[in-house]
C-alpha positions, 0 to 999 in steps of 0.5 A: 514862673508863677502858679497862675501861669503854670496852671494856665499852661497846664490847661492849654497843654492838652489842646496844644498837644492835640492840635500838634499831633492831630493836625500840624504834624500830618499837614507838615508831613504832607507839605514836606513831600512837595519839596522832596524829589529823587535828587533831594530837597528842591523846588523841582515839583513846583517847577513841574507843576507850573510847566505842565499845561493841564496843571496851569489850566486847573490853577487859573480856572480855580483862581478865576472862579474864586475871584468871580464868585467873590466879586459877584457875592460882594455885589449881591451881598451889599444889595441884600444886606442893605435891603435887610437893614432897611426892613423892620426889626421883626422882618429883619430877624425872619430874613436873617433866619432864612439867610442862615437856614442853608448853612444848617443843611449839608453841602452835599445835599445842597449841591445834589439839589442843583443836579435836579435843577440844572440837569437836561430834564431838570426844572430850569431846562423844562421851564425854558422849553415850556416858555419857548426860549430854547428848543432843546435842553441846555448843557449846564451841568459839568461846566464852569457855569454850574460850578459857579452857581453852586459856589455862589449858593454855598458861600453867599451867606458867608458874605452877607452876614459880615456885611450885615453886621458892619451895616448895622453898626453904621451911624444912622445919620451918615446916609441922610447927611449924604443925601442932604448934601446932594450926593447920588446913591452911588457916591454915598455907597462909594464914599460912605458905606464902602469905607465904613463897612470895609472890615465886613467886606474883608471878612466876607471876601476872605471866607468866600474866596478861600472857601471857593478855592478849597471847596471839594464837594461842589466842584466834584459833583457839578463839574465832574471830571470835565471841570477840574479844580485844584481841590478835585485835582488834589483828590485825583492825584492821591486816590487815583494816581497815588502821586503824593508829591503833586498832591503836596504841591497843590496843598502848598499852593492852596494854603499859600493862596488862602494866607495871601488873600487874607493878608492882602485884604487886611492890608488894603483895609488897614491902608485905606483906614490909615489914609482916612 
C-alpha cells in the first residue's frame, strides 16, 4: 500500500468510524428487532403488520399521500420553474430567493402557521364565511387534506429547484424550433421539455416522495391522532406502546420504500435516455 493511499485511509477513518458507531450500528440494532420473534429469527412481525387492518390502512394512506403530493408538486413545479426561467435575470434571482426562503424557517414553525390558517376560526374559514361561500366553519384540520397541504408547502421548493436547474441547462433553441414546426405547447412539453429535464424530475420526485413518507412534524401537528401516517405510528409504537418490534418493521418499510423509489425513478430515467 502506497504512502498516499495509507494517508487517505487515515484521513477518512474518523468519519467512517463516526458514521458506523453513531448511525449504522444503532439503525442496524433497531432494524434487526423487526426480524426477531419469541420463536427466533423470522418474518412473523411483517406478517402481523400486513394482516392488521389498522396498520394496512396507515400504510396505504402514507403511500397514497406520498404519491399525491409528489404528482401535484411535479405539475406545479414545472409550471413554476418554467415561469421563473421566462423572467429577466434580475427577477429570476429574486424569485429563487423567495422560493428558498421557506427552507430557512423551521418546519415546526411553518407547520404551526397552518393551524392559524386552517383552524375553525382561522383565516381560511373566516374568509369563506365572510364572502358567503359557507355558513359554518369547515373542518379542515386533522384531516388528510390538511396533511396534504402541509406536505406540499414543505417539499414544494425541493421539487422546483432541481427542475429549475434542468430547465436552465435546456438548449434555448429547442422550444422555438418546436413552435416553428407547428407543435402545440403540450407536445413541446411532452416530447421536448420532459425528456430533457427528466434528471431534475428524478431528483425532485425522490426528495418529495421520500420526504412525504418520512416527515413526522407535519402529519403529527396537522393530522393528529385521527390521520395516522407510518412515521407517526412508529413514534406511537415506541413512545406509547414500547413496541420496538413493530417500530422496527415500520422503519424497515420506510427505508425499503425510500430506496425502491430512488431506484425506480433512476431506472425509468436511464431506460428513457437509452431509448432515445
